[in-house]
Structures are given as C-alpha cells and as structure tokens.
N, CA and C atoms of all chains as a GROMACS GRO file, in nm:
protein
  591
    1MET      N    1  -2.462   0.706   0.212
    1MET     CA    2  -2.356   0.755   0.289
    1MET      C    3  -2.363   0.841   0.363
    2SER      N    4  -2.417   0.826   0.487
    2SER     CA    5  -2.448   0.927   0.593
    2SER      C    6  -2.333   0.948   0.684
    3ASP      N    7  -2.236   0.844   0.675
    3ASP     CA    8  -2.122   0.858   0.773
    3ASP      C    9  -2.018   0.986   0.723
    4PRO      N   10  -2.004   1.097   0.797
    4PRO     CA   11  -1.929   1.205   0.759
    4PRO      C   12  -1.785   1.160   0.722
    5ILE      N   13  -1.717   1.076   0.808
    5ILE     CA   14  -1.597   1.045   0.777
    5ILE      C   15  -1.583   0.978   0.613
    6LYS      N   16  -1.674   0.902   0.587
    6LYS     CA   17  -1.672   0.844   0.468
    6LYS      C   18  -1.701   0.929   0.355
    7GLU      N   19  -1.798   1.020   0.380
    7GLU     CA   20  -1.825   1.117   0.293
    7GLU      C   21  -1.696   1.219   0.251
    8GLU      N   22  -1.618   1.246   0.365
    8GLU     CA   23  -1.492   1.334   0.347
    8GLU      C   24  -1.399   1.239   0.273
    9ILE      N   25  -1.400   1.108   0.287
    9ILE     CA   26  -1.297   1.031   0.229
    9ILE      C   27  -1.340   1.049   0.077
   10ALA      N   28  -1.481   1.019   0.050
   10ALA     CA   29  -1.518   1.014  -0.088
   10ALA      C   30  -1.494   1.151  -0.180
   11ARG      N   31  -1.511   1.261  -0.092
   11ARG     CA   32  -1.488   1.389  -0.147
   11ARG      C   33  -1.329   1.404  -0.195
   12GLU      N   34  -1.257   1.346  -0.103
   12GLU     CA   35  -1.109   1.364  -0.143
   12GLU      C   36  -1.054   1.288  -0.251
   13ILE      N   37  -1.109   1.164  -0.240
   13ILE     CA   38  -1.075   1.071  -0.361
   13ILE      C   39  -1.113   1.130  -0.479
   14ASP      N   40  -1.238   1.200  -0.501
   14ASP     CA   41  -1.302   1.263  -0.606
   14ASP      C   42  -1.228   1.374  -0.651
   15ALA      N   43  -1.167   1.447  -0.572
   15ALA     CA   44  -1.099   1.563  -0.608
   15ALA      C   45  -0.946   1.536  -0.656
   16ASN      N   46  -0.914   1.439  -0.625
   16ASN     CA   47  -0.762   1.401  -0.666
   16ASN      C   48  -0.748   1.295  -0.741
   17THR      N   49  -0.687   1.298  -0.874
   17THR     CA   50  -0.658   1.176  -0.964
   17THR      C   51  -0.580   1.095  -0.891
   18ILE      N   52  -0.472   1.136  -0.818
   18ILE     CA   53  -0.385   1.035  -0.745
   18ILE      C   54  -0.383   1.103  -0.613
   19LEU      N   55  -0.433   1.012  -0.528
   19LEU     CA   56  -0.447   1.062  -0.380
   19LEU      C   57  -0.382   0.928  -0.287
   20VAL      N   58  -0.274   0.975  -0.180
   20VAL     CA   59  -0.204   0.900  -0.100
   20VAL      C   60  -0.250   0.939   0.032
   21TYR      N   61  -0.314   0.827   0.111
   21TYR     CA   62  -0.329   0.853   0.254
   21TYR      C   63  -0.227   0.802   0.305
   22GLY      N   64  -0.150   0.879   0.399
   22GLY     CA   65  -0.029   0.845   0.449
   22GLY      C   66  -0.009   0.885   0.610
   23LYS      N   67   0.118   0.882   0.640
   23LYS     CA   68   0.154   0.926   0.765
   23LYS      C   69   0.234   1.061   0.750
   24GLY      N   70   0.189   1.156   0.785
   24GLY     CA   71   0.274   1.286   0.759
   24GLY      C   72   0.228   1.344   0.632
   25THR      N   73   0.285   1.456   0.608
   25THR     CA   74   0.270   1.537   0.481
   25THR      C   75   0.374   1.506   0.348
   26LYS      N   76   0.313   1.575   0.242
   26LYS     CA   77   0.405   1.556   0.139
   26LYS      C   78   0.562   1.629   0.164
   27THR      N   79   0.560   1.735   0.244
   27THR     CA   80   0.687   1.797   0.270
   27THR      C   81   0.764   1.741   0.405
   28ALA      N   82   0.678   1.686   0.487
   28ALA     CA   83   0.711   1.641   0.607
   28ALA      C   84   0.666   1.502   0.638
   29PRO      N   85   0.688   1.402   0.560
   29PRO     CA   86   0.637   1.259   0.573
   29PRO      C   87   0.685   1.207   0.691
   30ARG      N   88   0.620   1.130   0.788
   30ARG     CA   89   0.648   1.069   0.926
   30ARG      C   90   0.642   0.936   0.926
   31CYS      N   91   0.674   0.874   0.825
   31CYS     CA   92   0.686   0.732   0.791
   31CYS      C   93   0.753   0.691   0.667
   32GLY      N   94   0.851   0.604   0.680
   32GLY     CA   95   0.928   0.559   0.567
   32GLY      C   96   0.865   0.513   0.443
   33PHE      N   97   0.747   0.436   0.456
   33PHE     CA   98   0.676   0.417   0.343
   33PHE      C   99   0.597   0.522   0.293
   34THR      N  100   0.559   0.604   0.361
   34THR     CA  101   0.501   0.729   0.307
   34THR      C  102   0.593   0.799   0.218
   35LEU      N  103   0.713   0.825   0.260
   35LEU     CA  104   0.818   0.918   0.205
   35LEU      C  105   0.847   0.823   0.078
   36GLU      N  106   0.867   0.690   0.068
   36GLU     CA  107   0.887   0.609  -0.051
   36GLU      C  108   0.773   0.618  -0.151
   37THR      N  109   0.646   0.629  -0.111
   37THR     CA  110   0.557   0.664  -0.214
   37THR      C  111   0.544   0.784  -0.277
   38ILE      N  112   0.589   0.891  -0.185
   38ILE     CA  113   0.585   1.050  -0.228
   38ILE      C  114   0.706   1.046  -0.350
   39GLU      N  115   0.804   0.982  -0.307
   39GLU     CA  116   0.936   0.972  -0.407
   39GLU      C  117   0.885   0.900  -0.521
   40PHE      N  118   0.823   0.795  -0.517
   40PHE     CA  119   0.771   0.709  -0.625
   40PHE      C  120   0.688   0.800  -0.711
   41PHE      N  121   0.596   0.878  -0.672
   41PHE     CA  122   0.508   0.956  -0.763
   41PHE      C  123   0.578   1.072  -0.795
   42ASN      N  124   0.667   1.146  -0.714
   42ASN     CA  125   0.768   1.256  -0.773
   42ASN      C  126   0.820   1.198  -0.899
   43HIS      N  127   0.875   1.098  -0.891
   43HIS     CA  128   0.946   1.028  -1.019
   43HIS      C  129   0.852   1.029  -1.154
   44PHE      N  130   0.735   0.997  -1.122
   44PHE     CA  131   0.652   0.984  -1.225
   44PHE      C  132   0.589   1.113  -1.314
   45GLY      N  133   0.588   1.232  -1.221
   45GLY     CA  134   0.580   1.346  -1.290
   45GLY      C  135   0.423   1.385  -1.290
   46TYR      N  136   0.338   1.299  -1.247
   46TYR     CA  137   0.185   1.367  -1.244
   46TYR      C  138   0.170   1.408  -1.101
   47PRO      N  139   0.056   1.498  -1.121
   47PRO     CA  140   0.024   1.566  -0.976
   47PRO      C  141  -0.024   1.468  -0.898
   48PHE      N  142  -0.015   1.476  -0.756
   48PHE     CA  143  -0.073   1.388  -0.653
   48PHE      C  144  -0.090   1.465  -0.533
   49GLU      N  145  -0.183   1.406  -0.458
   49GLU     CA  146  -0.214   1.481  -0.333
   49GLU      C  147  -0.168   1.379  -0.198
   50VAL      N  148  -0.103   1.420  -0.108
   50VAL     CA  149  -0.112   1.339   0.035
   50VAL      C  150  -0.176   1.385   0.133
   51VAL      N  151  -0.279   1.280   0.183
   51VAL     CA  152  -0.360   1.323   0.304
   51VAL      C  153  -0.293   1.263   0.441
   52ASP      N  154  -0.269   1.370   0.524
   52ASP     CA  155  -0.211   1.286   0.670
   52ASP      C  156  -0.310   1.230   0.737
   53VAL      N  157  -0.312   1.111   0.769
   53VAL     CA  158  -0.413   1.046   0.860
   53VAL      C  159  -0.348   0.987   0.983
   54LEU      N  160  -0.237   1.021   1.007
   54LEU     CA  161  -0.167   0.958   1.113
   54LEU      C  162  -0.223   0.977   1.251
   55GLU      N  163  -0.273   1.100   1.292
   55GLU     CA  164  -0.351   1.121   1.425
   55GLU      C  165  -0.483   1.086   1.416
   56ASN      N  166  -0.542   1.054   1.274
   56ASN     CA  167  -0.694   1.028   1.280
   56ASN      C  168  -0.742   0.896   1.287
   57MET      N  169  -0.728   0.842   1.397
   57MET     CA  170  -0.760   0.697   1.396
   57MET      C  171  -0.915   0.662   1.337
   58PRO      N  172  -1.007   0.757   1.369
   58PRO     CA  173  -1.133   0.710   1.311
   58PRO      C  174  -1.135   0.702   1.154
   59LYS      N  175  -1.054   0.797   1.102
   59LYS     CA  176  -1.056   0.795   0.934
   59LYS      C  177  -0.980   0.670   0.904
   60ARG      N  178  -0.860   0.635   0.978
   60ARG     CA  179  -0.783   0.518   0.938
   60ARG      C  180  -0.854   0.396   0.938
   61GLU      N  181  -0.934   0.387   1.038
   61GLU     CA  182  -1.038   0.275   1.048
   61GLU      C  183  -1.123   0.260   0.942
   62ALA      N  184  -1.183   0.382   0.904
   62ALA     CA  185  -1.283   0.384   0.786
   62ALA      C  186  -1.213   0.365   0.660
   63LEU      N  187  -1.095   0.397   0.638
   63LEU     CA  188  -1.031   0.361   0.521
   63LEU      C  189  -0.993   0.212   0.496
   64SER      N  190  -0.928   0.147   0.633
   64SER     CA  191  -0.911   0.018   0.632
   64SER      C  192  -1.040  -0.050   0.582
   65GLU      N  193  -1.180  -0.022   0.658
   65GLU     CA  194  -1.276  -0.090   0.614
   65GLU      C  195  -1.299  -0.098   0.478
   66MET      N  196  -1.319   0.031   0.426
   66MET     CA  197  -1.358   0.070   0.293
   66MET      C  198  -1.272  -0.014   0.186
   67THR      N  199  -1.140  -0.033   0.213
   67THR     CA  200  -1.052  -0.096   0.124
   67THR      C  201  -0.999  -0.250   0.131
   68ASP      N  202  -1.041  -0.294   0.279
   68ASP     CA  203  -1.008  -0.409   0.304
   68ASP      C  204  -0.856  -0.407   0.298
   69TRP      N  205  -0.788  -0.334   0.358
   69TRP     CA  206  -0.635  -0.322   0.339
   69TRP      C  207  -0.589  -0.260   0.503
   70PRO      N  208  -0.504  -0.319   0.562
   70PRO     CA  209  -0.468  -0.273   0.696
   70PRO      C  210  -0.382  -0.155   0.704
   71THR      N  211  -0.281  -0.159   0.621
   71THR     CA  212  -0.162  -0.067   0.640
   71THR      C  213  -0.181   0.084   0.555
   72LEU      N  214  -0.087   0.174   0.604
   72LEU     CA  215  -0.080   0.313   0.522
   72LEU      C  216   0.065   0.285   0.471
   73PRO      N  217   0.091   0.351   0.370
   73PRO     CA  218  -0.006   0.434   0.284
   73PRO      C  219  -0.101   0.371   0.204
   74LYS      N  220  -0.204   0.437   0.174
   74LYS     CA  221  -0.313   0.356   0.059
   74LYS      C  222  -0.310   0.457  -0.042
   75VAL      N  223  -0.305   0.406  -0.159
   75VAL     CA  224  -0.303   0.513  -0.283
   75VAL      C  225  -0.444   0.465  -0.350
   76PHE      N  226  -0.499   0.586  -0.404
   76PHE     CA  227  -0.626   0.591  -0.495
   76PHE      C  228  -0.590   0.648  -0.632
   77ILE      N  229  -0.611   0.594  -0.752
   77ILE     CA  230  -0.574   0.652  -0.864
   77ILE      C  231  -0.708   0.638  -0.938
   78LYS      N  232  -0.767   0.786  -0.954
   78LYS     CA  233  -0.890   0.788  -1.017
   78LYS      C  234  -1.003   0.720  -0.968
   79GLY      N  235  -0.998   0.725  -0.809
   79GLY     CA  236  -1.119   0.658  -0.743
   79GLY      C  237  -1.106   0.516  -0.709
   80LYS      N  238  -1.009   0.449  -0.777
   80LYS     CA  239  -0.978   0.296  -0.751
   80LYS      C  240  -0.859   0.284  -0.666
   81PHE      N  241  -0.867   0.197  -0.562
   81PHE     CA  242  -0.770   0.156  -0.477
   81PHE      C  243  -0.654   0.049  -0.544
   82TYR      N  244  -0.534   0.099  -0.504
   82TYR     CA  245  -0.416   0.034  -0.590
   82TYR      C  246  -0.327  -0.014  -0.469
   83GLY      N  247  -0.364  -0.001  -0.326
   83GLY     CA  248  -0.275  -0.059  -0.246
   83GLY      C  249  -0.147   0.031  -0.209
   84ASP      N  250  -0.041  -0.024  -0.212
   84ASP     CA  251   0.078   0.059  -0.177
   84ASP      C  252   0.200   0.039  -0.276
   85THR      N  253   0.310   0.082  -0.253
   85THR     CA  254   0.422   0.071  -0.360
   85THR      C  255   0.469  -0.072  -0.378
   86ASP      N  256   0.432  -0.168  -0.285
   86ASP     CA  257   0.466  -0.319  -0.305
   86ASP      C  258   0.381  -0.365  -0.438
   87ILE      N  259   0.251  -0.292  -0.454
   87ILE     CA  260   0.175  -0.326  -0.555
   87ILE      C  261   0.205  -0.248  -0.694
   88LEU      N  262   0.243  -0.108  -0.649
   88LEU     CA  263   0.259  -0.026  -0.769
   88LEU      C  264   0.405  -0.020  -0.824
   89GLY      N  265   0.508  -0.068  -0.748
   89GLY     CA  266   0.624  -0.100  -0.806
   89GLY      C  267   0.621  -0.191  -0.920
   90PRO      N  268   0.595  -0.328  -0.888
   90PRO     CA  269   0.587  -0.413  -0.993
   90PRO      C  270   0.503  -0.362  -1.105
   91MET      N  271   0.386  -0.298  -1.084
   91MET     CA  272   0.301  -0.244  -1.196
   91MET      C  273   0.379  -0.123  -1.295
   92ALA      N  274   0.465  -0.080  -1.219
   92ALA     CA  275   0.555   0.036  -1.276
   92ALA      C  276   0.642  -0.038  -1.363
   93GLN      N  277   0.712  -0.143  -1.324
   93GLN     CA  278   0.827  -0.216  -1.388
   93GLN      C  279   0.732  -0.288  -1.526
   94ASN      N  280   0.627  -0.324  -1.516
   94ASN     CA  281   0.575  -0.394  -1.644
   94ASN      C  282   0.507  -0.311  -1.728
   95GLY      N  283   0.509  -0.172  -1.683
   95GLY     CA  284   0.444  -0.068  -1.779
   95GLY      C  285   0.294  -0.053  -1.767
   96GLU      N  286   0.242  -0.128  -1.664
   96GLU     CA  287   0.099  -0.114  -1.664
   96GLU      C  288   0.051   0.005  -1.582
   97LEU      N  289   0.137   0.055  -1.504
   97LEU     CA  290   0.120   0.181  -1.428
   97LEU      C  291   0.106   0.315  -1.503
   98LEU      N  292   0.204   0.325  -1.598
   98LEU     CA  293   0.193   0.429  -1.680
   98LEU      C  294   0.075   0.450  -1.792
   99THR      N  295   0.033   0.321  -1.811
   99THR     CA  296  -0.105   0.315  -1.877
   99THR      C  297  -0.223   0.360  -1.807
  100VAL      N  298  -0.224   0.313  -1.671
  100VAL     CA  299  -0.323   0.347  -1.581
  100VAL      C  300  -0.322   0.505  -1.560
  101LEU      N  301  -0.198   0.549  -1.540
  101LEU     CA  302  -0.186   0.711  -1.520
  101LEU      C  303  -0.221   0.784  -1.639
  102LYS      N  304  -0.188   0.752  -1.734
  102LYS     CA  305  -0.217   0.810  -1.860
  102LYS      C  306  -0.366   0.828  -1.898
  103GLU      N  307  -0.425   0.726  -1.878
  103GLU     CA  308  -0.559   0.707  -1.896
  103GLU      C  309  -0.642   0.795  -1.792
  104ALA      N  310  -0.578   0.794  -1.670
  104ALA     CA  311  -0.631   0.866  -1.542
  104ALA      C  312  -0.637   1.030  -1.580
  105PHE      N  313  -0.530   1.060  -1.645
  105PHE     CA  314  -0.507   1.188  -1.675
  105PHE      C  315  -0.550   1.218  -1.819
  106GLY      N  316  -0.636   1.164  -1.871
  106GLY     CA  317  -0.704   1.186  -2.001
  106GLY      C  318  -0.588   1.180  -2.122
  107GLY      N  319  -0.496   1.091  -2.106
  107GLY     CA  320  -0.389   1.090  -2.226
  107GLY      C  321  -0.283   1.175  -2.219
  108GLN      N  322  -0.298   1.257  -2.109
  108GLN     CA  323  -0.194   1.358  -2.096
  108GLN      C  324  -0.064   1.296  -2.043
  109GLU      N  325   0.054   1.340  -2.116
  109GLU     CA  326   0.192   1.295  -2.081
  109GLU      C  327   0.237   1.353  -1.956
  110PRO      N  328   0.300   1.268  -1.868
  110PRO     CA  329   0.356   1.338  -1.757
  110PRO      C  330   0.445   1.473  -1.791
  111VAL      N  331   0.432   1.562  -1.667
  111VAL     CA  332   0.531   1.666  -1.693
  111VAL      C  333   0.673   1.645  -1.650
  112ALA      N  334   0.778   1.730  -1.664
  112ALA     CA  335   0.916   1.704  -1.644
  112ALA      C  336   0.920   1.655  -1.501
  113LYS      N  337   0.988   1.537  -1.487
  113LYS     CA  338   1.034   1.494  -1.362
  113LYS      C  339   1.115   1.591  -1.279
  114GLN      N  340   1.066   1.578  -1.129
  114GLN     CA  341   1.149   1.679  -1.048
  114GLN      C  342   1.126   1.814  -1.083
  115THR      N  343   1.047   1.872  -1.113
  115THR     CA  344   1.034   2.011  -1.116
  115THR      C  345   1.099   2.104  -1.004
  116ILE      N  346   1.159   2.200  -1.031
  116ILE     CA  347   1.218   2.293  -0.938
  116ILE      C  348   1.121   2.392  -0.897
  117ASN      N  349   1.096   2.418  -0.762
  117ASN     CA  350   1.003   2.506  -0.731
  117ASN      C  351   1.089   2.645  -0.692
  118LEU      N  352   1.084   2.755  -0.813
  118LEU     CA  353   1.153   2.859  -0.770
  118LEU      C  354   1.069   2.980  -0.697
  119ARG      N  355   1.103   3.009  -0.577
  119ARG     CA  356   1.037   3.118  -0.510
  119ARG      C  357   1.116   3.218  -0.456
  120MET      N  358   0.601  -0.696   1.839
  120MET     CA  359   0.726  -0.797   1.824
  120MET      C  360   0.668  -0.938   1.813
  121ILE      N  361   0.722  -0.997   1.706
  121ILE     CA  362   0.683  -1.127   1.672
  121ILE      C  363   0.791  -1.203   1.602
  122ASP      N  364   0.797  -1.346   1.660
  122ASP     CA  365   0.925  -1.404   1.599
  122ASP      C  366   0.879  -1.499   1.477
  123ASP      N  367   0.984  -1.526   1.373
  123ASP     CA  368   0.981  -1.578   1.249
  123ASP      C  369   0.886  -1.688   1.246
  124THR      N  370   0.866  -1.768   1.348
  124THR     CA  371   0.791  -1.903   1.351
  124THR      C  372   0.642  -1.855   1.375
  125SER      N  373   0.617  -1.796   1.440
  125SER     CA  374   0.481  -1.726   1.466
  125SER      C  375   0.422  -1.670   1.353
  126LEU      N  376   0.522  -1.593   1.294
  126LEU     CA  377   0.465  -1.513   1.169
  126LEU      C  378   0.443  -1.623   1.064
  127THR      N  379   0.520  -1.707   1.028
  127THR     CA  380   0.485  -1.810   0.947
  127THR      C  381   0.375  -1.891   0.963
  128GLY      N  382   0.358  -1.918   1.093
  128GLY     CA  383   0.245  -1.977   1.123
  128GLY      C  384   0.122  -1.896   1.093
  129LEU      N  385   0.094  -1.777   1.137
  129LEU     CA  386  -0.017  -1.707   1.098
  129LEU      C  387  -0.038  -1.721   0.948
  130ILE      N  388   0.055  -1.692   0.857
  130ILE     CA  389   0.037  -1.689   0.711
  130ILE      C  390  -0.012  -1.824   0.661
  131ARG      N  391   0.057  -1.943   0.710
  131ARG     CA  392   0.028  -2.069   0.690
  131ARG      C  393  -0.109  -2.128   0.743
  132ALA      N  394  -0.150  -2.063   0.835
  132ALA     CA  395  -0.295  -2.092   0.871
  132ALA      C  396  -0.389  -2.035   0.774
  133LYS      N  397  -0.368  -1.945   0.684
  133LYS     CA  398  -0.443  -1.911   0.592
  133LYS      C  399  -0.415  -1.968   0.440
  134LEU      N  400  -0.276  -1.990   0.434
  134LEU     CA  401  -0.220  -2.042   0.314
  134LEU      C  402  -0.130  -2.165   0.337
  135PRO      N  403  -0.179  -2.260   0.361
  135PRO     CA  404  -0.108  -2.386   0.410
  135PRO      C  405   0.022  -2.435   0.332
  136ASP      N  406   0.020  -2.412   0.203
  136ASP     CA  407   0.116  -2.439   0.110
  136ASP      C  408   0.243  -2.331   0.088
  137ALA      N  409   0.212  -2.228   0.178
  137ALA     CA  410   0.300  -2.116   0.174
  137ALA      C  411   0.444  -2.147   0.198
  138ASP      N  412   0.557  -2.076   0.114
  138ASP     CA  413   0.673  -2.085   0.146
  138ASP      C  414   0.687  -1.926   0.191
  139VAL      N  415   0.743  -1.910   0.301
  139VAL     CA  416   0.758  -1.791   0.375
  139VAL      C  417   0.876  -1.752   0.389
  140SER      N  418   0.945  -1.624   0.361
  140SER     CA  419   1.074  -1.605   0.394
  140SER      C  420   1.073  -1.460   0.455
  141ILE      N  421   1.112  -1.445   0.575
  141ILE     CA  422   1.117  -1.314   0.658
  141ILE      C  423   1.242  -1.238   0.670
  142VAL      N  424   1.253  -1.116   0.664
  142VAL     CA  425   1.383  -1.040   0.706
  142VAL      C  426   1.327  -0.933   0.795
  143ASP      N  427   1.386  -0.935   0.916
  143ASP     CA  428   1.367  -0.851   1.038
  143ASP      C  429   1.438  -0.716   0.972
  144ARG      N  430   1.385  -0.612   0.944
  144ARG     CA  431   1.458  -0.515   0.882
  144ARG      C  432   1.532  -0.428   0.996
  145THR      N  433   1.475  -0.418   1.088
  145THR     CA  434   1.533  -0.320   1.202
  145THR      C  435   1.591  -0.366   1.326
  146GLY      N  436   1.571  -0.522   1.323
  146GLY     CA  437   1.642  -0.589   1.449
  146GLY      C  438   1.537  -0.582   1.567
  147THR      N  439   1.418  -0.527   1.549
  147THR     CA  440   1.310  -0.505   1.648
  147THR      C  441   1.201  -0.606   1.637
  148MET      N  442   1.215  -0.696   1.551
  148MET     CA  443   1.112  -0.803   1.529
  148MET      C  444   0.951  -0.754   1.508
  149ASP      N  445   0.967  -0.611   1.431
  149ASP     CA  446   0.806  -0.576   1.425
  149ASP      C  447   0.800  -0.496   1.271
  150HIS      N  448   0.936  -0.477   1.209
  150HIS     CA  449   0.938  -0.433   1.076
  150HIS      C  450   0.988  -0.538   0.982
  151PHE      N  451   0.911  -0.583   0.899
  151PHE     CA  452   0.962  -0.693   0.820
  151PHE      C  453   0.949  -0.672   0.680
  152ASN      N  454   1.055  -0.743   0.606
  152ASN     CA  455   1.036  -0.787   0.475
  152ASN      C  456   0.988  -0.927   0.446
  153ILE      N  457   0.861  -0.950   0.400
  153ILE     CA  458   0.813  -1.082   0.384
  153ILE      C  459   0.789  -1.107   0.247
  154THR      N  460   0.847  -1.224   0.210
  154THR     CA  461   0.814  -1.292   0.084
  154THR      C  462   0.727  -1.437   0.098
  155VAL      N  463   0.614  -1.419   0.037
  155VAL     CA  464   0.512  -1.534   0.044
  155VAL      C  465   0.515  -1.599  -0.106
  156ARG      N  466   0.534  -1.748  -0.111
  156ARG     CA  467   0.503  -1.799  -0.248
  156ARG      C  468   0.398  -1.912  -0.212
  157SER      N  469   0.297  -1.891  -0.315
  157SER     CA  470   0.194  -1.991  -0.266
  157SER      C  471   0.082  -2.023  -0.392
  158ALA      N  472   0.050  -2.132  -0.426
  158ALA     CA  473  -0.030  -2.162  -0.514
  158ALA      C  474  -0.171  -2.106  -0.519
  159GLU      N  475  -0.222  -2.058  -0.389
  159GLU     CA  476  -0.326  -1.997  -0.370
  159GLU      C  477  -0.343  -1.849  -0.462
  160PHE      N  478  -0.213  -1.811  -0.492
  160PHE     CA  479  -0.207  -1.677  -0.549
  160PHE      C  480  -0.249  -1.676  -0.724
  161LYS      N  481  -0.251  -1.789  -0.755
  161LYS     CA  482  -0.287  -1.823  -0.903
  161LYS      C  483  -0.405  -1.777  -0.954
  162GLY      N  484  -0.419  -1.685  -1.054
  162GLY     CA  485  -0.532  -1.620  -1.086
  162GLY      C  486  -0.598  -1.514  -1.037
  163LYS      N  487  -0.505  -1.470  -0.936
  163LYS     CA  488  -0.552  -1.351  -0.850
  163LYS      C  489  -0.445  -1.236  -0.883
  164THR      N  490  -0.510  -1.113  -0.877
  164THR     CA  491  -0.434  -0.986  -0.890
  164THR      C  492  -0.344  -0.961  -0.787
  165LEU      N  493  -0.230  -0.897  -0.802
  165LEU     CA  494  -0.152  -0.849  -0.697
  165LEU      C  495  -0.204  -0.812  -0.576
  166LEU      N  496  -0.300  -0.710  -0.593
  166LEU     CA  497  -0.375  -0.667  -0.485
  166LEU      C  498  -0.467  -0.784  -0.410
  167GLU      N  499  -0.501  -0.864  -0.472
  167GLU     CA  500  -0.566  -0.979  -0.408
  167GLU      C  501  -0.489  -1.075  -0.346
  168GLN      N  502  -0.365  -1.082  -0.404
  168GLN     CA  503  -0.263  -1.180  -0.335
  168GLN      C  504  -0.228  -1.101  -0.202
  169HIS      N  505  -0.199  -0.972  -0.212
  169HIS     CA  506  -0.151  -0.907  -0.101
  169HIS      C  507  -0.253  -0.914   0.012
  170ARG      N  508  -0.386  -0.881  -0.002
  170ARG     CA  509  -0.500  -0.897   0.077
  170ARG      C  510  -0.502  -1.014   0.148
  171LEU      N  511  -0.488  -1.145   0.078
  171LEU     CA  512  -0.475  -1.255   0.149
  171LEU      C  513  -0.380  -1.268   0.260
  172VAL      N  514  -0.254  -1.221   0.219
  172VAL     CA  515  -0.142  -1.230   0.341
  172VAL      C  516  -0.183  -1.138   0.444
  173TYR      N  517  -0.237  -1.006   0.422
  173TYR     CA  518  -0.261  -0.910   0.504
  173TYR      C  519  -0.376  -0.977   0.602
  174GLY      N  520  -0.477  -1.021   0.539
  174GLY     CA  521  -0.581  -1.105   0.618
  174GLY      C  522  -0.525  -1.201   0.721
  175ALA      N  523  -0.416  -1.270   0.676
  175ALA     CA  524  -0.370  -1.369   0.784
  175ALA      C  525  -0.299  -1.304   0.879
  176LEU      N  526  -0.255  -1.175   0.870
  176LEU     CA  527  -0.162  -1.100   0.970
  176LEU      C  528  -0.261  -0.994   1.050
  177LYS      N  529  -0.384  -0.975   0.992
  177LYS     CA  530  -0.470  -0.888   1.068
  177LYS      C  531  -0.468  -0.873   1.213
  178ALA      N  532  -0.473  -0.959   1.280
  178ALA     CA  533  -0.495  -0.946   1.426
  178ALA      C  534  -0.337  -0.896   1.484
  179ALA      N  535  -0.234  -0.964   1.423
  179ALA     CA  536  -0.108  -0.921   1.461
  179ALA      C  537  -0.087  -0.753   1.439
  180HIS      N  538  -0.151  -0.728   1.320
  180HIS     CA  539  -0.123  -0.560   1.278
  180HIS      C  540  -0.210  -0.497   1.389
  181LYS      N  541  -0.308  -0.536   1.411
  181LYS     CA  542  -0.425  -0.466   1.488
  181LYS      C  543  -0.362  -0.444   1.646
  182ASP      N  544  -0.287  -0.544   1.686
  182ASP     CA  545  -0.248  -0.553   1.813
  182ASP      C  546  -0.093  -0.487   1.820
  183GLY      N  547  -0.064  -0.466   1.714
  183GLY     CA  548   0.098  -0.396   1.732
  183GLY      C  549   0.186  -0.479   1.733
  184ARG      N  550   0.186  -0.613   1.723
  184ARG     CA  551   0.285  -0.706   1.716
  184ARG      C  552   0.390  -0.677   1.588
  185ILE      N  553   0.296  -0.644   1.470
  185ILE     CA  554   0.348  -0.605   1.343
  185ILE      C  555   0.337  -0.466   1.333
  186HIS      N  556   0.454  -0.386   1.314
  186HIS     CA  557   0.428  -0.250   1.282
  186HIS      C  558   0.444  -0.213   1.137
  187ALA      N  559   0.522  -0.271   1.062
  187ALA     CA  560   0.540  -0.273   0.922
  187ALA      C  561   0.578  -0.362   0.841
  188VAL      N  562   0.516  -0.386   0.708
  188VAL     CA  563   0.546  -0.492   0.654
  188VAL      C  564   0.586  -0.430   0.489
  189GLU      N  565   0.691  -0.499   0.422
  189GLU     CA  566   0.720  -0.483   0.297
  189GLU      C  567   0.686  -0.628   0.231
  190LEU      N  568   0.579  -0.611   0.148
  190LEU     CA  569   0.543  -0.762   0.111
  190LEU      C  570   0.588  -0.800  -0.041
  191LYS      N  571   0.615  -0.936  -0.057
  191LYS     CA  572   0.627  -0.958  -0.196
  191LYS      C  573   0.550  -1.091  -0.209
  192THR      N  574   0.463  -1.102  -0.318
  192THR     CA  575   0.395  -1.228  -0.337
  192THR      C  576   0.455  -1.296  -0.447
  193ILE      N  577   0.465  -1.433  -0.458
  193ILE     CA  578   0.520  -1.482  -0.583
  193ILE      C  579   0.403  -1.629  -0.608
  194VAL      N  580   0.387  -1.606  -0.735
  194VAL     CA  581   0.301  -1.730  -0.788
  194VAL      C  582   0.394  -1.838  -0.832
  195PRO      N  583   0.388  -1.973  -0.801
  195PRO     CA  584   0.480  -2.062  -0.839
  195PRO      C  585   0.450  -2.083  -0.990
  196GLU      N  586   0.579  -2.145  -1.040
  196GLU     CA  587   0.562  -2.147  -1.184
  196GLU      C  588   0.472  -2.282  -1.238
  197ASN      N  589   0.459  -2.386  -1.158
  197ASN     CA  590   0.378  -2.493  -1.181
  197ASN      C  591   0.329  -2.568  -1.077
   0.00000   0.00000   0.00000
C-alpha cells in the first residue's frame, strides 16, 4: 500500500473501533444520512468517530473503490465495512449488531446512553 | 434528476425480476426511498444485496442524477 490516501484510511480504520466516514463532523453534520448515523450510534452508547470527507474527493473515491460502495456515510466496525444505516438498522433490530459491537469492544457493555457533557 | 421509469429500468437491467417501488422524498427527483424485491437476493447478505442495487445505479450516482438513496431490499418468500 504505497498510496498515501489508502494508508491514511487504513490508519483511521485501525485507530477507531467504530468509524464513520460522512459529510460534516459529529457536532456539525452536513447531510441528513450522516446525522442519522451519528444519532444511531449515540443511541448505542459505544464510542465512535466521524471523519468528514465531504470536500475530499480523492479520499471519497478511494473509499468507494475499497468498499465497492458508492455512497456516504460508510461505517467500519473493527476494520470491517458494514455499509450504512440501511444495513445497520435491520442488524440492530434482529440483535446482530449488539453482538458485533460487544465483540468489537472486547465484551464490554455499552456506557449509559446519551451521556451529558458537563463543562 | 431521474424519473421512476428510468430508475426502475436501471435496476431491472441488473435484476430483471425486480419489483421496484420508489418514493421521491423531496419532490426534486433525486432523493429517493427505493424498495427492491428480487429472487437474486437469495443467499446473499444484506450488504451484498445493497451492493447489487448500487451497482445498477452506479452511473446515475456518479453523474449526479441521483443524490441520495434510502434502500430496502426484500428477498421473496418463495
């Protein structure tokens, strides 16, 4: 892997158990589907990271090529590609996702949902 | 912007047996809810099923005729 963009993606995926590539940031999502995905994972209570690739066309193209998936957001859990909430929603409903997440976090239970950030 | 007939045509070109239902979410003919039922989905994971449909819509995504899709795939019972 000599491509610097792909190396960057590999590093990001490696560093975050749940990683969302989306449009906008966690605090300022710039796409309805990205917002939906953030709310989805907020509800689950496991830590996750969002990487904004809205303006980064080369990275978006590299990601689409890697995953064979044309749209954003793109969700990775422990390095594995899971598509978007159209896939994760049904997986959450049948309980499969919680199993995947528990395993990804080494059996750890999720922390309290929607923690309030006191500052 | 793409009309329902063309959109269904793109999906059926890849999945000839597909039942396709389309909802234009924004009235702008580029944000859609699409539900596809096809026997081709049998034995495939949800991810693979969605990849099949996105594969059919690839060109339309790329040239901007389609901006956003919420997709649901259904495997026929029999």
